[in-house]
C-alpha positions in Angstrom: 21.1 -0.8 -0.8 20.9 -4.2 0.9 23.9 -6.0 2.3 23.7 -9.0 0.0 27.2 -10.4 0.9 25.5 -13.0 3.0 24.4 -14.7 -0.2 28.0 -14.5 -1.7 29.2 -17.8 -0.4 29.2 -16.9 3.3 27.3 -20.1 4.3 29.5 -23.2 4.8 28.9 -26.5 6.4 31.4 -25.9 9.2 28.9 -23.3 10.6 25.9 -25.7 10.6 24.7 -25.8 14.2 24.5 -27.4 16.7 28.2 -28.0 17.2 29.1 -31.3 18.8 32.5 -31.9 20.5 33.8 -34.6 22.7 35.5 -32.8 25.6 34.7 -29.8 27.7 38.4 -28.7 27.5 38.0 -28.2 23.8 35.1 -25.8 23.9 37.0 -22.5 24.0 39.4 -23.5 21.2 36.6 -24.8 19.0 34.5 -21.6 19.6 37.5 -19.4 18.6 37.9 -21.6 15.5 34.2 -21.0 14.6 34.6 -17.3 14.9 37.7 -17.4 12.7 35.6 -19.2 10.1 32.9 -16.6 10.3 35.5 -13.9 9.7 37.1 -15.7 6.8 33.8 -16.4 5.1 32.7 -12.8 5.6 35.9 -11.5 4.0 35.5 -14.0 1.1 32.0 -12.8 0.6 33.1 -9.1 0.5 31.3 -8.1 3.6 31.0 -4.4 4.4 33.5 -2.8 6.9 30.9 -2.5 9.6 30.0 -6.2 9.5 33.6 -7.1 9.7 34.0 -4.8 12.7 31.1 -6.4 14.4 32.5 -9.9 13.9 35.9 -8.8 15.2 34.6 -7.0 18.3 31.8 -9.5 19.3 34.1 -12.5 18.8 36.9 -11.0 20.9 34.5 -9.9 23.6 32.8 -13.2 23.9 36.1 -15.1 24.1 37.3 -12.5 26.7 34.2 -13.2 28.7 35.0 -16.9 28.7 38.6 -16.3 29.7 37.6 -14.1 32.6 35.1 -16.8 33.8 37.8 -19.4 33.8 39.9 -17.0 35.9 37.0 -16.7 38.4 36.4 -13.0 37.5 32.7 -13.9 37.0 31.4 -10.4 37.6 33.5 -8.9 34.8 32.7 -11.9 32.6 29.0 -11.3 33.0 29.5 -7.5 32.5 31.0 -8.0 29.1 28.0 -10.0 27.9 25.7 -7.4 29.4 27.4 -4.7 27.4 27.0 -6.7 24.2 23.3 -7.2 24.8 22.9 -3.6 25.8 24.6 -2.6 22.5 22.1 -4.5 20.5 19.4 -2.4 22.2 15.7 -2.6 21.5 16.0 -3.4 17.8 12.6 -5.2 17.1 14.4 -8.0 15.4 16.3 -8.7 18.6 13.7 -7.8 21.2 10.0 -7.9 20.7 6.8 -9.2 22.3 6.6 -12.9 22.0 3.7 -13.0 19.6 5.5 -10.6 17.2 9.0 -12.0 17.7 10.8 -13.1 14.6 11.9 -16.1 16.6 8.5 -17.7 15.8 7.6 -17.7 12.1 4.1 -17.5 10.8 1.3 -14.8 10.8 2.0 -12.6 13.8 -1.7 -12.2 14.4 -2.3 -15.9 14.7 -2.4 -17.7 18.0 1.0 -18.8 19.2 0.9 -22.2 20.9 3.4 -23.5 23.4 3.9 -26.8 25.3 5.5 -28.0 28.5 6.2 -31.5 29.6 6.9 -33.5 32.8 7.9 -37.1 33.2 5.7 -39.6 35.1 3.5 -42.7 34.6 -0.2 -42.3 33.4 -1.5 -42.8 36.9 0.4 -39.7 38.0 -1.9 -36.8 37.2 -0.2 -33.4 36.6 -2.6 -30.5 37.1 -2.0 -27.1 35.5 -0.4 -25.9 38.8 2.0 -28.9 38.7 3.1 -27.8 35.2 4.2 -24.2 36.0 7.7 -23.3 37.3 9.3 -24.6 40.5 7.8 -22.8 43.5 10.1 -20.8 45.8 9.8 -23.4 48.6 11.4 -25.9 46.2 14.0 -23.7 44.6 16.7 -25.7 46.4 16.0 -28.4 43.8 16.7 -26.0 40.9 19.6 -27.2 38.7 22.2 -26.0 36.3 20.7 -25.7 32.8 21.5 -23.8 29.6 19.6 -20.6 30.5 19.2 -21.0 34.3 21.5 -21.4 37.3 21.0 -23.2 40.7 18.7 -21.1 42.9 17.3 -19.2 39.9 15.2 -21.5 37.9 13.5 -20.7 34.6 10.4 -22.1 32.9 11.1 -23.9 29.6 8.5 -24.2 26.8 8.6 -25.5 23.3 6.5 -24.7 20.2 5.6 -28.4 19.8 5.2 -31.6 21.9 8.1 -33.0 19.8 10.3 -30.2 21.0 9.4 -31.1 24.6 10.1 -34.8 23.9 13.6 -34.3 22.6 14.4 -31.8 25.4 13.5 -34.3 28.0 15.8 -36.9 26.5 13.2 -38.8 24.2 11.5 -40.6 27.1 9.2 -43.6 26.8 5.7 -42.7 25.7 4.2 -44.0 29.0 6.2 -41.4 30.9 5.6 -38.4 28.6 3.0 -35.9 29.8 2.3 -32.6 28.0 0.3 -29.5 28.7 -0.8 -26.9 26.1 0.1 -23.3 27.0 -0.9 -19.8 25.8 0.9 -16.6 26.7 -0.9 -13.3 27.0 1.6 -12.0 24.4 3.2 -9.0 26.0 6.2 -10.9 27.3 9.4 -9.2 26.0 11.6 -11.8 24.3 15.3 -11.8 23.3 15.7 -13.5 19.9 18.5 -16.1 19.8 16.6 -18.2 17.2 18.9 -17.2 14.4 20.7 -19.4 11.9 22.8 -19.1 8.7 20.2 -21.5 7.1 17.6 -18.8 6.8 17.9 -15.1 5.8 14.3 -14.5 4.9 13.8 -12.4 8.0 16.4 -9.9 7.0 14.0 -7.7 4.9 16.0 -8.0 1.7 19.2 -7.6 3.6 18.5 -4.2 5.1 21.7 -2.8 6.6 20.5 -2.3 10.2 18.8 -5.7 10.3 21.8 -7.5 8.9 24.1 -5.9 11.5 21.6 -6.8 14.3 21.3 -10.4 13.0 25.1 -10.7 12.9 25.4 -9.6 16.6 22.8 -12.1 17.6 24.3 -14.8 15.5 27.8 -14.4 17.1 26.2 -14.7 20.6 24.1 -17.7 19.5 27.2 -19.6 18.2 28.6 -19.7 21.7 25.3 -21.2 23.0 25.0 -23.9 20.2 27.3 -26.5 21.6 26.6 -30.1 22.7 29.6 -31.6 24.6 29.4 -35.4 24.8 31.7 -35.7 27.8 29.7 -37.4 30.6 29.6 -37.0 34.4 30.5 -33.3 34.4 29.5 -30.9 37.2 30.8 -28.0 35.2 29.7 -27.2 31.6 31.6 -24.6 29.6 28.9 -24.5 27.0 26.5 -23.0 29.5 28.8 -20.0 30.5 27.7 -17.6 27.8 24.1 -18.9 27.8 23.7 -18.3 31.5 25.4 -14.9 31.3 22.9 -14.0 28.5 20.1 -15.0 30.8 21.4 -12.6 33.6 22.0 -9.8 31.1 18.5 -10.1 29.7 17.1 -10.1 33.2 19.0 -6.8 33.9 17.5 -5.4 30.7 14.1 -6.4 32.1 13.3 -8.8 29.3 11.0 -11.7 30.1 12.8 -14.5 28.3 14.9 -15.9 25.5 13.8 -17.8 22.3 16.3 -20.3 20.8 16.5 -23.3 18.6 16.7 -26.7 20.4 20.3 -27.9 20.6 19.0 -31.5 20.6 18.1 -31.5 16.9 20.5 -33.1 14.4 20.7 -29.8 12.4 19.1 -26.5 12.9 17.3 -26.9 9.6 15.1 -29.4 11.5 14.4 -27.0 14.4 11.4 -25.1 13.3 9.2 -27.5 15.3 11.7 -27.4 18.2 11.9 -23.7 19.0 12.3 -23.2 22.7 11.2 -20.3 24.9 12.8 -19.9 28.4 10.8 -17.5 30.7 12.7 -16.0 33.6 11.3 -16.6 37.1 11.3 -13.7 39.5 9.7 -14.8 42.7 7.2 -12.7 44.5 6.4 -15.0 47.4 5.9 -18.6 46.3 5.6 -17.9 42.5 6.5 -15.4 39.8 4.1 -12.8 38.4 4.7 -14.7 35.1 1.8 -17.1 35.9 -0.7 -14.2 35.9 -0.1 -13.8 32.2 -0.5 -17.3 30.8 -3.0 -20.1 30.4 -2.1 -23.7 30.9 -4.2 -26.9 30.9 -3.7 -30.1 32.9 -1.2 -32.4 31.3 -2.2 -35.4 29.1 -0.2 -38.6 28.9 1.1 -39.4 25.4 0.8 -43.2 25.8 -2.9 -42.8 26.9 -3.5 -40.6 23.8 -2.1 -43.3 21.6 -4.7 -45.7 23.0 -7.7 -43.6 21.8 -9.7 -44.4 18.8 -8.9 -42.4 15.6 -12.2 -40.5 15.9 -11.0 -39.1 19.2 -7.3 -38.6 18.3 -7.5 -36.7 15.1 -8.8 -33.2 15.5 -8.3 -30.1 13.3 -6.5 -27.1 14.8 -4.4 -24.3 13.2 -0.9 -24.6 14.7 1.3 -21.7 14.0 4.4 -23.9 14.1 3.3 -25.5 10.9 1.7 -22.6 9.0 4.9 -20.7 8.3 5.6 -21.0 4.6 8.7 -23.1 5.5 9.4 -26.8 5.2 8.9 -28.1 8.8 10.6 -31.5 8.8 12.1 -33.4 11.7 14.9 -36.1 11.8 18.1 -35.8 9.9 19.2 -35.5 6.3 19.2 -39.3 5.8 15.8 -39.8 7.4 13.6 -36.7 7.5 9.8 -36.5 7.8 7.2 -33.8 7.6 6.0 -32.8 11.0 2.5 -33.0 9.7 2.9 -36.7 9.2 3.8 -37.5 12.8 1.7 -38.4 15.9 3.3 -35.5 17.7 1.6 -33.1 15.3 -1.8 -34.8 16.0 -1.1 -34.8 19.7 -0.5 -31.0 19.5 -3.8 -30.5 17.9 -5.6 -32.8 20.3 -4.3 -30.9 23.3 -5.7 -27.7 22.1 -9.0 -29.0 20.8 -9.7 -30.8 24.1 -8.8 -27.8 26.3 -12.1 -27.0 27.9 -13.1 -23.3 27.8 -9.7 -22.3 26.6 -10.9 -19.0 25.1 -13.2 -18.2 28.0 -11.1 -18.7 31.1 -9.2 -15.7 32.4 -5.5 -15.2 32.2 -3.5 -16.7 35.1 -3.0 -20.0 36.8 -5.0 -20.8 40.0 -2.7 -21.5 42.9 
C-alpha cells in the first residue's frame, strides 16, 4: 500500500523553495524552522512512523552538522553529512546514471542536452576547450560556490541556455556565450532535484521511494537558500551543499543534479535544472572530459541578429518534452519556455553543431 499521506495536506506555501532571507546570521534558525514545519505538516497528514523518524533524524543531524561547522569541527561536520548520504545508498531514485536519473524528466531513452556559458563580447571566441572546467594550472582562481570549494572547482551545466543565463546573473545579451554539451551518459549522479511541488516520480507513493524522497528532500532544503546580505566572504547556505559535494565524491559519484536557486519558485525550474560535475585532476584536466562532447560557444547577441530562416530550427529538446508545464518567470508573469528566444537558441545550438553524432567522445586539448 502506498504512503499517500503526502497528498493529505502536507504541502504548504512555507515550504515553497527557494527560501530567501536577508542575513547570514538567520540561516540556521530559519532552517530549523523549516524542519519544524515539515514535521508538523507530516504529523497533520498522518505520516507513517518511519517517515516521522526520518524527518526527526535527518533534521537533527543536518542541524548538528551546521553547529559543528560553526565550532570549527569541520571534519565531524562533513562526516555527519557523509553518513546521511551513505544511508541513502544506491537507491536508483537517489543515484543513477545521468541519462536515467529522475532529476531530468522525459523519455529516458531520448538525448539529454546540456549547456554551459561564459561571459565575454562577441569578438572574444570561446572554443570547446575554453568551455570545459578550469585547468589545474589555473586552480588558484577557483572560487567558493554552492557545490565547489576554493582549490577544488566543479563544472556547472544547465539543461537550457535560460538556466545558464540566470545562473550567470542575467548578463547583457552581448556578453552571453553558450556551448551545447552532450554527456556519454554513464556519469553517476546524486539527485537533489526534488520538490514538494511534484510527487509524480514516487511510483504511486511506493514506501521505499517515499522514504528515499524524504531523505533527499530534507538534504535539499538546507541547500535551497538565497541570502541577500552582500559583501560576504562566508556563506552559511553553502555549508551543507559543499559537504554534500565532498560526501558524493567519497561515494565515487560523478556529480549532483539540483534545481536552480535563482528561479522565483521551483515550479519554474524545469528549464533550469543544473548539473554540477566534480573535477578530479589527472594532470592538467579531469578524465571527465573524455566522456562528453562540447561545441564552440556561440554569442547570444549575434544569434539575435540572424534572419529568421537561420534562427528557427527544429530539434527535440528533452527539457521540453516531459509531459509537464515548462514555464519561466513568476506567478504574476509566467511564460511558456517554448515561446522564448532561449528555446529557439537551444535548438539552434544543437542543429548547427557540425558532425555532432559523428565526432568521438572527448574534448581535444
